[in-house]
C-alpha positions, -999 to 999 in steps of 0.1 A, spaced: 309 14 27 310 -7 57 280 -8 76 299 1 109 310 39 93 275 46 91 274 37 129 303 60 134 292 90 113 254 90 125 252 75 158 280 74 179 308 90 183 291 112 153 259 127 148 235 114 175 260 113 203 277 145 196 245 164 192 229 150 223 260 159 244 263 191 228 227 203 237 236 191 279 270 205 280 255 241 263 228 237 292 255 233 316 273 263 299 245 282 303 237 272 340 271 281 353 270 315 331 241 326 351 257 316 382 284 342 377 259 365 367 236 358 402 208 345 378 191 309 382 198 299 344 177 277 321 158 243 330 177 212 314 153 209 286 158 244 271 182 237 244 162 207 231 133 230 230 149 257 215 166 236 188 129 216 179 111 251 181 134 263 154 128 233 131 94 243 129 98 280 127 95 301 86 130 306 70 129 338 59 153 348 30 159 386 22 156 400 -13 193 409 -13 205 376 -5 222 346 -24 194 322 -17 214 289 -23 248 300 -7 226 312 26 207 279 28 235 258 18 265 273 42 244 260 79 242 227 66 278 224 46 291 236 84 269 209 101 283 182 78 317 195 87 314 192 121 297 157 122 328 144 101 353 160 127 333 148 157 328 111 142 367 111 129 380 121 165 354 95 185 363 69 160 400 76 165 394 78 207 368 49 211 374 23 186 412 29 177 408 35 141 416 62 119 434 64 81 465 83 72 467 121 77 435 122 91 446 151 115 453 173 83 419 163 73 403 175 107 423 209 106 412 212 71 377 207 81 375 229 114 387 257 88 362 249 64 335 258 89 348 292 98 349 296 56 312 287 56 301 312 83 319 336 64 302 328 31 269 327 50 268 358 63 283 378 31 255 359 14 229 379 34 229 411 17 230 427 51 255 451 59 260 441 99 261 405 86 288 414 62 306 433 87 307 401 113 318 380 81 348 405 79 356 400 114 353 363 112 379 364 84 402 382 104 395 362 138 403 332 113 438 347 101 443 355 136 438 321 154 446 296 128 485 295 129 486 291 161 459 261 161 481 245 134 513 249 153 495 236 184 485 203 162 519 201 150 533 198 184 515 164 193 520 150 153 560 158 162 559 142 196 542 110 187 569 104 161 558 122 134 526 102 127 497 118 109 471 95 124 451 103 154 447 70 169 488 64 166 490 97 189 467 83 214 487 47 213 520 65 215 507 84 247 494 52 263 528 40 261 549 68 267 528 91 287 507 119 280 520 150 265 504 173 285 535 163 311 560 177 293 568 215 287 561 214 250 525 197 255 517 218 286 523 250 264 507 236 233 475 226 254 473 260 270 478 276 236 450 252 223 422 261 247 427 299 238 428 289 198 394 267 209 379 300 222 386 320 189 373 291 169 340 288 191 335 328 191 334 328 228 340 355 249 366 372 248 367 363 211 329 368 203 338 397 178 320 384 147 287 381 166 288 411 191 255 411 200 258 448 215 272 463 178 264 436 151 232 417 166 243 380 162 268 393 130 270 369 102 239 351 118 215 380 119 193 375 92 191 335 96 160 318 109 142 286 110 159 253 106 189 271 89 194 291 124 187 258 139 218 238 125 239 266 130 234 267 169 236 228 169 265 228 152 279 255 177 270 234 204 289 203 191 318 220 191 320 223 230 322 186 223 343 182 195 374 206 203 379 194 242 377 161 227 409 170 201 426 184 229 423 152 251 433 134 220 465 153 213 476 163 248 461 137 271 460 105 260 425 100 252 398 84 267 400 48 285 366 34 290 369 9 318 370 5 352 384 42 370 390 50 338 357 65 327 355 85 360 390 103 348 376 104 311 350 124 324 368 144 348 395 155 319 364 166 297 345 186 322 377 204 332 381 215 299 350 228 294 349 243 328 380 265 320 366 276 287 335 286 309 354 305 331 375 324 308 343 331 288 330 347 318 358 366 331 368 385 305 354 410 284 349 411 248 384 427 228 386 444 198 396 424 165 432 441 161 440 433 196 430 399 188 454 396 162 477 410 180 477 386 207 473 355 186 501 368 161 526 381 188 517 359 219 498 328 208 518 320 176 549 324 189 543 302 221 533 274 198 563 278 177 585 279 210 563 244 218 569 231 186 610 235 188 607 217 223 589 193 211 615 184 180 638 189 206 624 161 228 610 183 258 
């Protein structure tokens, strides 16, 4: 293995960079959400304190749990997010990718949800199993729309499956978000992200007032810490993916740095606003929404992309 690959995976843009930025953006989310609710919000280092505190706590495994699956699920899921962040970041910052990597990204993101399902189902707790069941239904609901959104960028970039070539095509021909198909797919993509991150109004598997964290309710100590860190890293990974697919990636030179930060913050702020202004929907409502509205909209965007619109 070439040494730079380890750097990409473990330092930048992979584990260390995405983890640190995720902890910071998680604080921004909590702070802005607190303002929506007329609260002060946590101090800047709260997420860091919570993560390292959990690392020092005891891991409790219930008698009914499948211990091997219960322990391995959060770490496999964490590895999936690290891999995805490294692949997306390497394409954006270093212009390097491999054939079909967008398909690998879609697969790994789906595998993360599968790990949540397996982790929750392995606990032996009825509420965690209910949460895992809801996670399955939510995955079935949003996955088709998410795949169609990604295919829009593939079609518009000349049917390439390489992430860095999608960025290069936009640099030469303009960002896809400026087209009809691009803006439709971008909007649907944000809604799919809300569901994949189980953010309100799609926090159905972890409904606090019903299931008490759902699939994660029996987790404690380091496994819970890595579940939480993985979720915070998704605040980086998913917006970066949308920017890569539809907004031309990042240009880290001159005013391009400021524009890159603004693009990222705009997506994050929109996600936080959606999160804090919508109540939780029922699982059947989420299924109806994605299958009757989001997926057809994404399909229309794909047809427009094929037609060159």
